[in-house]
FIBAKOL-481404 format. One line per 8 residues: number of its first residue (from 1); their letters; for each residue x, y, z of C-alpha. Coordinates in steps of 0.05 Angstrom, whole numbers, plus 5000, padded with zeros to 4 digits. Layout:
<pts>
NUM = a = X Y Z | ... $
</pts>
This chain:
<pts>
1 = mnplhktl = 5046 8230 4732 | 4964 8224 4703 | 4971 8180 4646 | 4958 8231 4597 | 5035 8269 4616 | 5069 8206 4595 | 5015 8200 4537 | 5049 8269 4516 $
9 = qlsvscla = 5120 8251 4534 | 5129 8203 4466 | 5059 8212 4421 | 5066 8280 4415 | 5145 8282 4402 | 5130 8242 4341 | 5150 8261 4273 | 5122 8297 4225 $
17 = lsgcisvs = 5078 8249 4186 | 5034 8247 4233 | 5027 8306 4258 | 5054 8324 4326 | 5111 8380 4354 | 5157 8345 4409 | 5169 8362 4463 | 5214 8355 4528 $
25 = aqvaptds = 5208 8300 4560 | 5210 8328 4624 | 5152 8371 4601 | 5085 8359 4636 | 5038 8407 4605 | 4976 8437 4630 | 4914 8406 4615 | 4903 8468 4560 $
33 = aaanllnp = 4961 8460 4531 | 4941 8377 4534 | 4899 8392 4481 | 4943 8441 4427 | 4996 8376 4451 | 4943 8316 4422 | 4919 8360 4367 | 4976 8410 4343 $
41 = ivvtatrf = 4960 8481 4313 | 4985 8500 4248 | 4983 8561 4189 | 4997 8552 4128 | 4916 8522 4106 | 4883 8585 4139 | 4934 8631 4148 | 4911 8635 4224 $
49 = dtqkeria = 4936 8589 4286 | 4885 8524 4276 | 4871 8463 4302 | 4897 8413 4246 | 4850 8371 4259 | 4793 8423 4246 | 4819 8427 4170 | 4797 8396 4105 $
57 = qkidliss = 4861 8398 4079 | 4929 8352 4086 | 4998 8378 4117 | 5054 8336 4142 | 5082 8377 4190 | 5159 8366 4200 | 5192 8391 4262 | 5263 8409 4282 $
65 = edirltpa = 5257 8342 4326 | 5251 8317 4253 | 5301 8362 4231 | 5366 8339 4287 | 5350 8266 4265 | 5350 8280 4203 | 5410 8267 4163 | 5404 8335 4122 $
73 = qdltdivr = 5446 8383 4096 | 5382 8437 4067 | 5308 8443 4065 | 5302 8388 4003 | 5335 8343 4038 | 5300 8342 4102 | 5226 8352 4055 | 5244 8293 4000 $
81 = ksaavdvi = 5262 8250 4068 | 5199 8262 4105 | 5128 8289 4064 | 5129 8233 3998 | 5141 8288 3954 | 5167 8288 3881 | 5249 8327 3881 | 5289 8341 3828 $
89 = qypnlssg = 5370 8348 3852 | 5437 8379 3831 | 5497 8367 3872 | 5506 8441 3873 | 5459 8480 3921 | 5404 8457 3856 | 5340 8429 3870 | 5253 8439 3862 $
97 = vgirgfrp = 5202 8395 3886 | 5142 8378 3872 | 5071 8359 3905 | 5010 8306 3882 | 5039 8298 3808 | 5058 8360 3801 | 5139 8359 3756 | 5185 8387 3799 $
105 = qfsglnqr = 5212 8455 3786 | 5262 8496 3822 | 5282 8564 3774 | 5231 8620 3753 | 5170 8653 3771 | 5121 8618 3753 | 5123 8545 3808 | 5070 8500 3820 $
113 = tlllvdgr = 5091 8497 3879 | 5092 8566 3932 | 5151 8561 3989 | 5146 8612 4037 | 5178 8631 4102 | 5130 8657 4159 | 5076 8651 4099 | 5105 8708 4064 $
121 = aagvtnls = 5133 8695 4004 | 5211 8655 4007 | 5253 8704 3980 | 5275 8636 3924 | 5263 8596 3857 | 5314 8547 3892 | 5294 8501 3959 | 5377 8492 3967 $
129 = qinlngie = 5383 8559 3988 | 5340 8547 4065 | 5395 8526 4110 | 5351 8478 4169 | 5383 8528 4243 | 5325 8556 4267 | 5261 8535 4240 | 5218 8505 4286 $
137 = rievlkgp = 5177 8476 4237 | 5167 8446 4161 | 5091 8455 4150 | 5065 8413 4074 | 5008 8429 4051 | 4989 8380 4000 | 4928 8409 3946 | 4909 8471 3918 $
145 = asslygsq = 4908 8529 3962 | 4908 8597 3900 | 4851 8609 3952 | 4891 8632 4006 | 4950 8634 3967 | 4943 8671 3889 | 4993 8646 3840 | 5039 8570 3864 $
153 = amggvinv = 4989 8542 3897 | 4969 8498 3861 | 5002 8432 3873 | 5022 8459 3952 | 5059 8495 4008 | 5120 8497 4040 | 5117 8538 4104 | 5190 8540 4131 $
161 = itkrskgp = 5155 8570 4202 | 5224 8599 4242 | 5241 8607 4318 | 5196 8664 4357 | 5226 8650 4446 | 5215 8680 4499 | 5228 8675 4566 | 5291 8675 4596 $
169 = asgngfie = 5356 8679 4538 | 5376 8603 4517 | 5410 8589 4475 | 5443 8515 4427 | 5505 8502 4393 | 5536 8445 4346 | 5594 8440 4304 | 5591 8371 4275 $
177 = ygsfktvq = 5640 8343 4230 | 5647 8278 4166 | 5649 8235 4102 | 5685 8281 4048 | 5709 8325 4091 | 5644 8361 4114 | 5641 8408 4170 | 5577 8447 4189 $
185 = agvntggn = 5575 8484 4256 | 5515 8537 4281 | 5475 8564 4334 | 5421 8594 4362 | 5394 8631 4422 | 5332 8673 4438 | 5291 8710 4503 | 5274 8752 4525 $
193 = ltkkldyd = 5326 8817 4532 | 5273 8866 4574 | 5195 8845 4594 | 5176 8872 4517 | 5242 8857 4472 | 5247 8795 4453 | 5302 8758 4402 | 5318 8709 4357 $
201 = lsfayler = 5396 8696 4328 | 5425 8628 4295 | 5486 8639 4233 | 5507 8561 4209 | 5552 8544 4160 | 5578 8487 4126 | 5645 8462 4078 | 5654 8396 4042 $
209 = skdykigr = 5716 8408 4018 | 5721 8342 3993 | 5697 8315 3928 | 5649 8253 3941 | 5630 8190 3921 | 5569 8156 3883 | 5559 8088 3914 | 5582 8016 3913 $
217 = gnwlrnaf = 5558 7978 3952 | 5482 7982 3933 | 5460 7920 3964 | 5391 7948 3950 | 5393 7951 3893 | 5416 7898 3861 | 5361 7866 3916 | 5314 7897 3873 $
225 = gntssqkn = 5347 7877 3811 | 5337 7962 3792 | 5402 7959 3753 | 5384 7991 3697 | 5343 8040 3647 | 5307 8039 3597 | 5303 8096 3524 | 5239 8085 3496 $
233 = yanqpaek = 5237 8108 3432 | 5188 8131 3378 | 5213 8082 3312 | 5257 8041 3334 | 5267 7980 3400 | 5270 8002 3478 | 5340 7989 3489 | 5374 7977 3564 $
241 = vdetvndg = 5429 8022 3604 | 5471 8002 3663 | 5462 8050 3713 | 5521 8010 3732 | 5574 8032 3711 | 5595 8101 3755 | 5585 8045 3823 | 5632 8074 3872 $
249 = ekrpytql = 5677 8141 3824 | 5688 8203 3855 | 5646 8261 3833 | 5699 8312 3820 | 5679 8391 3836 | 5629 8380 3879 | 5656 8419 3933 | 5610 8471 3964 $
257 = hyysgalr = 5604 8520 4020 | 5560 8554 4048 | 5536 8607 4113 | 5458 8628 4131 | 5433 8673 4195 | 5381 8717 4214 | 5360 8752 4273 | 5295 8779 4294 $
265 = mgyqlnpf = 5274 8831 4336 | 5207 8836 4373 | 5187 8888 4418 | 5118 8886 4462 | 5087 8963 4436 | 5029 8965 4486 | 4984 8906 4509 | 4937 8909 4453 $
273 = frldvrge = 5003 8918 4390 | 5068 8877 4377 | 5129 8896 4327 | 5175 8840 4291 | 5238 8857 4252 | 5258 8787 4220 | 5326 8793 4172 | 5358 8726 4139 $
281 = tfqakdve = 5418 8714 4095 | 5436 8657 4051 | 5519 8662 4016 | 5545 8604 3974 | 5605 8635 3947 | 5645 8590 3885 | 5604 8528 3885 | 5630 8476 3843 $
289 = spgeissg = 5586 8450 3792 | 5599 8386 3758 | 5560 8372 3693 | 5520 8304 3681 | 5560 8253 3693 | 5577 8225 3624 | 5610 8293 3608 | 5666 8274 3657 $
297 = steastkd = 5689 8346 3678 | 5683 8385 3600 | 5606 8402 3646 | 5644 8441 3702 | 5630 8506 3721 | 5621 8543 3795 | 5587 8602 3805 | 5566 8650 3864 $
305 = mgrsaldi = 5490 8644 3900 | 5460 8706 3949 | 5398 8701 3986 | 5375 8760 4026 | 5303 8762 4062 | 5272 8825 4113 | 5202 8838 4133 | 5165 8877 4191 $
313 = altgkiga = 5103 8846 4221 | 5063 8892 4267 | 5000 8838 4301 | 4941 8864 4343 | 4899 8840 4388 | 4836 8893 4398 | 4774 8846 4427 | 4747 8784 4378 $
321 = hspsvkvf = 4798 8807 4332 | 4870 8803 4315 | 4894 8852 4265 | 4972 8846 4224 | 5002 8876 4188 | 5067 8855 4144 | 5110 8891 4098 | 5178 8842 4071 $
329 = gagenttn = 5236 8844 4010 | 5263 8783 3984 | 5321 8781 3931 | 5365 8717 3905 | 5434 8734 3853 | 5463 8688 3827 | 5524 8680 3778 | 5556 8639 3736 $
337 = ytlnvsgk = 5635 8620 3710 | 5638 8576 3655 | 5711 8530 3656 | 5704 8499 3599 | 5688 8518 3526 | 5676 8470 3467 | 5698 8412 3533 | 5764 8452 3543 $
345 = pvvpfrsa = 5781 8495 3599 | 5804 8558 3604 | 5813 8610 3644 | 5743 8635 3675 | 5697 8680 3672 | 5644 8700 3696 | 5581 8676 3637 | 5507 8687 3671 $
353 = agknewkg = 5485 8720 3733 | 5405 8734 3745 | 5363 8768 3792 | 5304 8759 3821 | 5267 8801 3869 | 5208 8791 3918 | 5155 8864 3951 | 5099 8853 3974 $
361 = iqvkdvwk = 5046 8882 4030 | 5004 8837 4065 | 4940 8856 4110 | 4893 8821 4148 | 4839 8815 4205 | 4825 8750 4224 | 4748 8754 4273 | 4739 8706 4329 $
369 = igrhslit = 4655 8701 4320 | 4641 8641 4371 | 4675 8584 4362 | 4672 8603 4285 | 4727 8653 4246 | 4733 8685 4200 | 4795 8719 4159 | 4793 8772 4109 $
377 = gydylnas = 4853 8798 4083 | 4905 8847 4022 | 4967 8815 3991 | 4999 8847 3950 | 5065 8820 3915 | 5114 8850 3854 | 5157 8799 3840 | 5211 8807 3778 $
385 = irsrrwtn = 5272 8774 3747 | 5327 8801 3710 | 5376 8764 3661 | 5445 8779 3644 | 5501 8727 3589 | 5565 8749 3562 | 5608 8709 3506 | 5667 8717 3536 $
393 = dtterapt = 5713 8758 3600 | 5687 8824 3556 | 5625 8816 3510 | 5569 8818 3543 | 5518 8787 3491 | 5432 8772 3491 | 5410 8756 3554 | 5359 8682 3540 $
401 = qpayaiis = 5296 8733 3564 | 5285 8809 3577 | 5267 8830 3646 | 5199 8823 3671 | 5153 8825 3730 | 5087 8799 3742 | 5057 8845 3798 | 4988 8808 3840 $
409 = saffaqal = 4944 8863 3865 | 4884 8809 3913 | 4837 8806 3961 | 4827 8739 4002 | 4768 8714 4047 | 4767 8645 4085 | 4710 8624 4140 | 4727 8567 4196 $
417 = lefgkitl = 4652 8539 4209 | 4654 8501 4259 | 4579 8468 4277 | 4579 8403 4327 | 4612 8345 4278 | 4615 8383 4213 | 4667 8443 4201 | 4665 8484 4145 $
425 = qpgvrhdn = 4716 8528 4112 | 4703 8561 4047 | 4746 8603 4014 | 4750 8655 3976 | 4805 8706 3927 | 4809 8757 3877 | 4877 8765 3846 | 4887 8827 3800 $
433 = itfdvret = 4957 8801 3766 | 4998 8859 3711 | 5052 8832 3656 | 5103 8884 3654 | 5157 8862 3602 | 5217 8925 3614 | 5271 8951 3566 | 5329 8904 3565 $
441 = almptyqa = 5406 8928 3552 | 5431 8888 3502 | 5357 8882 3456 | 5333 8927 3410 | 5279 8884 3389 | 5248 8876 3453 | 5186 8926 3459 | 5157 8939 3535 $
449 = gkektpft = 5091 8918 3546 | 5039 8905 3600 | 4968 8867 3596 | 4934 8857 3654 | 4881 8800 3670 | 4841 8779 3738 | 4838 8711 3763 | 4781 8686 3813 $
457 = spslgity = 4792 8626 3864 | 4746 8599 3918 | 4739 8540 3953 | 4703 8483 4015 | 4735 8441 4052 | 4685 8408 4096 | 4717 8358 4155 | 4673 8311 4194 $
465 = npvrhvfv = 4674 8281 4262 | 4631 8219 4261 | 4656 8191 4326 | 4714 8211 4372 | 4796 8203 4325 | 4746 8204 4265 | 4750 8254 4216 | 4728 8254 4148 $
473 = kanvgraf = 4747 8303 4105 | 4740 8335 4021 | 4775 8394 3994 | 4750 8425 3935 | 4798 8494 3897 | 4812 8508 3849 | 4883 8539 3832 | 4920 8574 3789 $
481 = vttdaysv = 4999 8588 3763 | 5007 8657 3712 | 5043 8659 3648 | 5111 8687 3632 | 5103 8753 3621 | 5132 8760 3563 | 5087 8706 3533 | 5034 8755 3546 $
489 = agyneird = 5060 8830 3533 | 5126 8817 3500 | 5133 8831 3428 | 5219 8810 3393 | 5231 8814 3328 | 5301 8774 3300 | 5328 8807 3230 | 5376 8764 3186 $
497 = akgriavt = 5431 8799 3144 | 5378 8783 3086 | 5320 8814 3112 | 5285 8760 3141 | 5257 8780 3198 | 5215 8731 3258 | 5164 8757 3295 | 5149 8735 3377 $
505 = agnpelkn = 5094 8775 3402 | 5066 8766 3467 | 4987 8742 3475 | 4949 8791 3517 | 4883 8751 3508 | 4908 8692 3537 | 4889 8652 3611 | 4938 8635 3675 $
513 = esslswdm = 4935 8572 3681 | 4898 8530 3728 | 4878 8471 3762 | 4817 8444 3796 | 4832 8397 3851 | 4785 8355 3891 | 4800 8300 3948 | 4776 8268 3996 $
521 = gihlhkpk = 4801 8220 4069 | 4783 8185 4129 | 4834 8203 4194 | 4852 8165 4243 | 4885 8201 4296 | 4889 8165 4373 | 4944 8182 4416 | 4941 8157 4469 $
529 = sglsasvt = 4929 8091 4434 | 4989 8116 4410 | 4954 8112 4333 | 4936 8160 4283 | 4930 8139 4211 | 4885 8166 4143 | 4882 8147 4074 | 4877 8206 4021 $
537 = yfstqven = 4844 8212 3943 | 4870 8267 3903 | 4837 8291 3842 | 4872 8330 3788 | 4857 8362 3732 | 4895 8422 3696 | 4876 8463 3633 | 4904 8526 3607 $
545 = riakiirt = 4972 8504 3602 | 5024 8546 3551 | 5038 8527 3489 | 5095 8566 3438 | 5057 8555 3363 | 5112 8574 3313 | 5077 8588 3235 | 5113 8613 3173 $
553 = vnepltng = 5092 8657 3135 | 5107 8705 3081 | 5094 8780 3084 | 5133 8827 3059 | 5139 8898 3079 | 5157 8962 3039 | 5216 8958 3057 | 5240 8897 3019 $
561 = dvivsrvt = 5243 8858 3091 | 5181 8793 3103 | 5167 8770 3163 | 5178 8699 3141 | 5158 8662 3206 | 5105 8685 3263 | 5113 8669 3340 | 5053 8668 3380 $
569 = ftnaadas = 5027 8632 3448 | 4973 8605 3468 | 4920 8550 3518 | 4928 8492 3487 | 4947 8425 3524 | 4922 8404 3598 | 4951 8357 3640 | 4903 8297 3697 $
577 = ingletei = 4925 8275 3761 | 4900 8233 3798 | 4935 8185 3866 | 4924 8162 3939 | 4974 8183 3989 | 4969 8146 4061 | 4988 8164 4128 | 5001 8114 4192 $
585 = sydlgaln = 5044 8118 4257 | 5038 8074 4308 | 5074 8085 4384 | 5081 8010 4409 | 5102 8036 4483 | 5030 8037 4491 | 5025 7978 4506 | 5079 8000 4554 $
593 = dfryafrv = 5042 8041 4586 | 5088 8097 4554 | 5144 8082 4597 | 5189 8083 4517 | 5175 8102 4450 | 5175 8055 4391 | 5147 8080 4333 | 5131 8053 4261 $
601 = fwngtsll = 5119 8113 4216 | 5098 8116 4140 | 5082 8164 4088 | 5064 8150 4004 | 5033 8175 3953 | 5016 8133 3901 | 5002 8172 3833 | 4946 8116 3785 $
609 = kakeliig = 4961 8165 3741 | 4998 8230 3715 | 4998 8249 3640 | 5004 8313 3608 | 4981 8334 3530 | 5048 8370 3491 | 5037 8409 3445 | 5103 8412 3392 $
617 = ldasemtr = 5119 8468 3353 | 5086 8449 3292 | 5013 8450 3334 | 5024 8372 3335 | 4994 8341 3400 | 5017 8281 3441 | 5003 8249 3504 | 5062 8224 3556 $
625 = niqnvarn = 5072 8224 3630 | 5101 8281 3673 | 5164 8272 3673 | 5211 8265 3734 | 5145 8246 3785 | 5138 8193 3818 | 5091 8134 3805 | 5107 8108 3879 $
633 = tfnygley = 5144 8161 3933 | 5143 8117 4005 | 5177 8144 4066 | 5178 8097 4113 | 5220 8083 4182 | 5225 8063 4261 | 5242 8102 4327 | 5263 8079 4396 $
641 = dnlkwlrl = 5266 8136 4447 | 5278 8110 4521 | 5266 8183 4549 | 5331 8179 4583 | 5393 8189 4549 | 5380 8152 4472 | 5348 8162 4406 | 5349 8127 4353 $
649 = rlsgrtvg = 5317 8128 4278 | 5311 8088 4220 | 5285 8112 4161 | 5277 8110 4093 | 5260 8132 4015 | 5240 8089 3961 | 5226 8127 3896 | 5183 8086 3849 $
657 = mrtdidyt = 5191 8086 3761 | 5197 8151 3731 | 5200 8180 3660 | 5246 8243 3630 | 5265 8263 3566 | 5349 8240 3565 | 5378 8292 3523 | 5454 8260 3515 $
665 = dpinpeie = 5408 8219 3466 | 5418 8253 3390 | 5340 8228 3380 | 5318 8260 3448 | 5274 8189 3479 | 5228 8183 3537 | 5273 8144 3590 | 5255 8109 3651 $
673 = ypnymvid = 5290 8126 3725 | 5300 8059 3761 | 5264 8050 3819 | 5334 8060 3886 | 5306 8060 3967 | 5368 8102 4013 | 5363 8084 4082 | 5381 8132 4127 $
681 = faasfqit = 5412 8126 4209 | 5420 8166 4278 | 5431 8154 4339 | 5424 8216 4400 | 5463 8203 4459 | 5442 8251 4514 | 5511 8247 4565 | 5495 8313 4618 $
689 = gnhaltlk = 5426 8349 4620 | 5470 8405 4573 | 5510 8352 4529 | 5495 8298 4469 | 5525 8269 4415 | 5486 8249 4352 | 5514 8205 4296 | 5488 8214 4238 $
697 = vanvtden = 5489 8157 4180 | 5459 8178 4104 | 5457 8130 4053 | 5473 8064 4095 | 5478 8003 4049 | 5508 8062 4000 | 5468 8062 3943 | 5485 8095 3871 $
705 = yyekrgyn = 5412 8142 3865 | 5399 8205 3840 | 5337 8254 3839 | 5350 8281 3767 | 5392 8216 3723 | 5461 8244 3708 | 5477 8285 3773 | 5490 8226 3829 $
713 = lpgraisc = 5482 8241 3894 | 5534 8233 3943 | 5531 8141 3971 | 5549 8131 4054 | 5568 8186 4088 | 5582 8195 4160 | 5588 8245 4221 | 5583 8262 4281 $
721 = ryafrf = 5546 8320 4310 | 5567 8350 4367 | 5521 8392 4419 | 5503 8432 4471 | 5450 8490 4514 | 5468 8547 4543 $
</pts>
């Protein structure tokens, strides 16, 4: 076997941190395939297949092998343990992610990290509803991407790439059992049914039928003295808060179960075009939510969650052109059930329900012109939200907001121009956005309304390859996030018994929140030596953030009523973020002709500044740290593979100081979270060619930690998975 093939056996099976995709150690790729494995293909930064080192943006790749060797139950777990991002995570399948200093969000249509499945809207605002079964890889693009994707792609993009199987039909399955009576099972199968017809089918189930315990060992927390948080008051001395009081406690109301499934069918219509249809679903019933930890069980509730999506894609290849059309629809539903009122148990009743829907069309063409590429396209997306609330089992009350939709119609173009050692990546997108506030039941004082606003997002990336294996990359781009539709097009009057009226009116002159970001870095990629490293500096300035302002007025009306206050919205706040991203991976197997793999890896984000200007209801101004964003976030570890029957992985995540507002304190002071470190371990044993056992230990040292204060996550959890191929 030649040295290149030996190198590929290991260096391309590395983790996402070095940007590679795993392949079987028994497969020796052709020379043409070798180039792609050494420089893997990605799609998120360009919306077409591109070698990773040609693009200017920073991308982390998380392979299916990474997923298999990382203790994780959903997309949130795998992303936070692999990509050095910020996370808010609750025990009840609620979570969100933030990239490059933007606060993590887990609800709403105007987030600052865009979540995609195969390049289209994922149909979910909550990462926890994306199961890991049937995933080929995950691409995490860091930095602005509105020039390709429009709204929300301000901090970055997470694109989940699903399996596309070809060849003889085959598959794999697994069953896993672990701590807290947790059972997981799943199956994947795919391939060709006929010469022209291929498919992929996946199904997964998870049940945790026992409440979990919070960590009590805390070897790492205690060793580094991270045993307290700190409340910072405006008019009194700071106060230390003991973080050890809940060590080892059982967390009631943390049981859950869900299942997910997906089916794709593809058909080669003729030599030029093929058709793919893919549907997916996620369903969770009676998911328990424990509430904030200091409340005991008085805030406990349950919820039902569901998500479904369907997309139909026609793709072609005609000479130098690769046209495609994708039509998709997706939706998520959540129903909450109240178990306690004023701290006392009640007969459970439905208290709130929400429904979000996405419908869209994506049309694009990729034109190859020698070594250059040009993509042009059109996107249409209609994203809507609707909610309901109940006071008790029979009495419905007005929702907290009217139903609305955000409708975007956009044209975009981006080129990848290669001139020897320099690659240019210019792009631009123009969105025409309609904010549509709709009539809402039980809200007679809410008025329907529409407003339109445009936004243009340019970008430019440059990659310079001065010497072999070294790439200097720079990227600049404008990005945006649409505001709440009600802030632009809504109107509401609230009248009390004395005829006093509070008026809330949208501002049609509002601009979309926008940012100007740039980054510059140097990347070293030498797969034959087992070394990959990079350092990137990034800077973002956010402006036109929306602030709510209340003005006290005295405006008598002809009928005797009086308008006593007016609420409006204005572009008043901003934010400033900058920091460093570091990454290194080295395979010591290179020192022994790659007869084995022994890899060390690191991926980190360090914020030098993350400040935001907050505008109070009375127009007062205050600058503070961006909430729930860590000063430092690091992922790291060791991995060993003997290329025969054993693979070991020890990985960790360290999160530095974060701040939040403590709403359990009547004064609502800022609170500083303590640092934490969590270590995971996995060992995979290949019993025979088709059977394997994997032992996983999440939170090895049994740490008491959280991604959102008051919602502590599980302590040590051990599981064993049996997997088979067929």
